[in-house]
C-alpha positions, 0 to 999 in steps of 0.5 A, a space after each residue: 500500499 506504501 508503494 501504490 500511494 506513492 505511485 498514485 501521488 506521482 501519477 496525479 503530479 504528472 497529470 496535473 501539468 498535462 491537464 493544465 497545459 494540454 487541456 487548459 493552456 495554462 502555460 504561463 502558470 506552469 512555465 513561470 509562476 510555479 518554477 519561481 514559487 518552487 525555487 523560492 520555497 527550495 531557497 528559504 526552506 534550505 536556509 532555514 533548516 541549515 540555519 536551525 542545524 547550525 544553531 543547535 548546540 552539541 552537548 556531547 563530543 560524540 564523533 563516531 571512530 574506527 581508528 586510534 585516538 591520539 594520545 601518547 607519542 609513541 602510540 600511531 593515531 589515525 588522522 582520518 579515521 579518528 581526527 584530532 585535528 580540523 584538517 583531518 575532519 575535513 578529510 573525513 568529511 570529503 571522503 563521506 560526501 564524495 566516496 560515501 566511505 562509511 557506507 562501504 563498511 556495511 556489514 550483513 549479520 547472518 546465522 550459518 550453521 548455528 554461527 553468526 557470521 558478518 560479511 560485507 554488501 557493497 551493492 547499497 554503496 555502489 548503488 548510491 554512489 552511481 546514483 549520486 555521481 550520475 545526478 551530479 553529471 546530469 546537473 552539470 549537463 543541464 547547465 548547457 541549457 541554462 548558461 548562454 555561455 557555459 565554462 569549458 568544463 560544462 561543455 566537455 562533459 556535454 560532449 562526452 555524454 553526447 558522444 557516448 549516446 552513439 553507442 548506448 542503447 536507444 541513444 541515451 547518454 550514459 549518465 541517464 542509463 546509469 541513474 536509471 539502473 541505480 534509482 531502479 535498484 534503490 527502489 527494488 531494494 526496499 521492495 525485496 527486503 522484508 526488514 526494509 519494507 517494515 521501516 520504510 515509510 511512504 515517503 521513502 517511496 515517494 522520493 524514489 518514485 519521484 526521481 524515476 518519474 523525473 528521469 523517465 519523462 526526461 527520456 520520453 521528452 527526448 526520445 518519443 516526443 522529441 522536444 526541440 532544444 531551442 524553445 526550452 532553452 529559450 524558456 529557461 534562459 528567460 526564467 534565469 535572467 528574470 526576463 520570463 517568456 513561454 515560447 511555444 513548447 510541446 506540452 509534455 515538457 511541462 510534465 518534466 518541468 513541473 516534477 522537477 519544480 515539485 521536487 525543488 519545493 519538496 526537498 527542504 521538507 524531506 529526507 533529501 536534506 541529507 545532502 547538506 545534513 551530513 556537514 552538520 552532522 557531529 558524529 562526523 564534523 567533530 574532532 575526537 580530542 576528548 583526551 587532550 581538551 575538555 568539551 563543555 556542554 553548551 546547554 550547561 547553566 550555572 547552578 549555585 550549590 552548597 558545600 559540605 560545611 553548609 549541609 553540616 551546619 544545616 542538619 547539625 542537630 539531626 546528625 548529632 541525634 543520629 550519632 554521625 561524626 561531624 567535620 566540624 564540632 563548631 557551626 560556621 556561617 553558611 555560604 549559600 542560602 537555605 534553599 539551594 540544593 546541597 552537594 558535597 564540594 571541595 
């Protein structure tokens, strides 16, 4: 049912621009107003989430490590796996962002002949890595459409992807094929695994199905309806330069465009925010230097406490009646108010 709800939701989203543009002719709404609104929601939501994370104090020193912490000079420390410097933290986070290093360590435990055996499963790591890198390549490739004079590295990426179309099935770019295979694997992985099916929410399926619909609609737009490149570039260039204009474009383009706009607006309020969130994860971005530096809890507030002398003065009679030994036979002036919490101090 979770999958069906997600499929139904994405199908409805795809039908909205078809009805709006093909049936009602609302090209200005779907070509200008909705993209601008989606981009504004994305920027404001992104800034809000990041600012909220940045303002959240970290009460404990909790970096996750897989190496030796720096301690004595004759003990070799792991500078990346257990970083004690800012440079080590940067290297560790960079490896996580670009190569998903922690995901590569995923282990699966299974009972074999009564024994618990762990073995590596690189499939999720490979699928996630291919998906994200192919997505990055697709975004870079699309800059050719947005920019009047794209940089050389953008042009080269576009030419390489376009050259590989001659050797791929149906003339698709290699990045499109890779991303379709990767997102299909991530979707089927949630469907096949009973454990993942149990913990998955409808929003988890919705994000994957939405990505799949965007990629498939892009392929249909290129290979089936063959939407001309010129009008699309004219529309997007007008949006970027804040001189919006909607030329005559095949209505199916607005299906792809609307799904991308919805993804932008949905991004800051979904789990897709793990992209910038990894940079704010205290388990990743903190130095493991608890032996060299004391971590102060920023949520701590000053608490006035009573010394043991104050406690003894306050309950002197009761302590004598109970026959308990006293450190001082004579009462001294209390250093804290009577209603302060009592705690033994130095």
